[in-house]
C-alpha atoms as one frame of an Amber mdcrd trajectory, in Angstrom:
protein
  97.350 -52.956-105.230  94.311 -50.883-104.400  91.370 -51.952-106.857  89.007
 -49.368-107.768  85.186 -50.378-109.760  84.748 -46.970-112.066  80.839 -46.839
-114.499  80.520 -44.581-116.932  76.802 -43.768-117.872  77.374 -41.437-120.971
  80.401 -40.910-123.844  80.327 -37.193-122.349  81.781 -38.744-118.993  84.020
 -40.780-120.416  85.710 -38.196-122.494  85.786 -35.904-119.273  87.756 -38.756
-117.675  89.768 -39.990-120.327  93.355 -38.678-120.734  94.902 -39.414-124.407
  97.863 -37.662-123.797  99.131 -40.539-121.952 101.269 -42.927-124.226  98.840
 -46.569-123.530  95.649 -44.312-122.517  94.487 -43.571-118.885  91.624 -42.149
-116.891  90.556 -39.217-114.478  89.123 -40.444-111.617  87.377 -37.920-108.965
  88.218 -38.860-105.709  89.166 -36.680-102.285  91.085 -39.620-101.100  94.584
 -39.222-100.905  96.421 -42.045-103.227 100.174 -41.490-103.959 102.096 -40.754
-107.303 103.386 -44.188-108.122 100.657 -46.352-106.631  99.922 -49.386-108.585
  95.843 -49.607-109.070  93.333 -52.327-110.721  90.908 -50.287-112.409  87.370
 -52.938-113.351  85.792 -50.229-115.954  82.016 -50.203-117.515  81.594 -48.309
-120.525  78.501 -46.562-121.697  76.111 -49.010-123.903  78.618 -52.051-122.664
  77.147 -54.776-120.633  80.418 -55.991-119.320  83.384 -54.986-117.695  86.761
 -54.485-118.476  89.998 -54.699-116.119  93.433 -52.611-116.629  96.212 -52.166
-114.846  97.801 -49.084-114.413  99.505 -46.906-111.946  98.702 -43.258-110.599
 100.713 -40.901-112.431  98.681 -37.638-111.897  97.576 -35.956-108.364  94.772
 -32.787-108.531  94.765 -32.236-104.433  91.396 -31.221-103.072  91.208 -27.450
-103.556  92.809 -26.973-106.425  92.488 -23.152-108.895  90.308 -22.995-111.199
  87.413 -24.863-110.066  89.357 -28.279-111.201  87.900 -31.412-109.267  90.121
 -33.419-106.878  91.768 -36.907-108.071  94.030 -38.995-109.664  95.019 -39.898
-113.265  95.744 -43.384-114.107  98.205 -44.418-116.741  97.481 -47.973-117.905
 100.378 -50.350-117.856  98.225 -53.341-118.592  95.340 -53.636-121.284  94.899
 -57.048-121.944  90.921 -56.442-122.780  91.883 -53.054-124.861  90.410 -50.809
-122.765  91.886 -48.165-124.722  90.651 -48.905-127.829  87.102 -49.114-126.513
  87.559 -46.025-124.687  88.312 -44.345-128.129  85.953 -46.179-130.482  82.982
 -44.947-127.796  84.280 -41.086-127.318  85.503 -40.418-131.370  83.242 -37.372
-131.826  83.952 -36.131-129.030  87.917 -36.204-128.710  88.219 -33.209-130.936
  86.088 -31.152-128.791  86.844 -27.769-127.608  85.447 -28.778-123.995  87.773
 -29.253-121.497  88.415 -32.664-119.845  88.930 -32.978-116.261  92.774 -32.635
-116.851  93.485 -30.457-119.609
């Protein structure tokens, strides 16, 4: 299992990476590294205004390769599989006012 550490400084950064259309939630991670679909990932996430890290396990369900159309950044989408610290709920509370925004995210 690969381990990826993320720190979101602003709510907008978190909004751009959050994938609410996945059943258990997920995050898009900008990277040029090639990671295969289905790869299991442990995310260590620090949310805006949080002093502590949270852990969530997931797997790669989305890949945006380098050089994609429309200037979309390359990266991977991680679908949450095991979320014992309720990271999804923490994210949605943090970005509630942005969830209905018309601003496009990195995935939609």
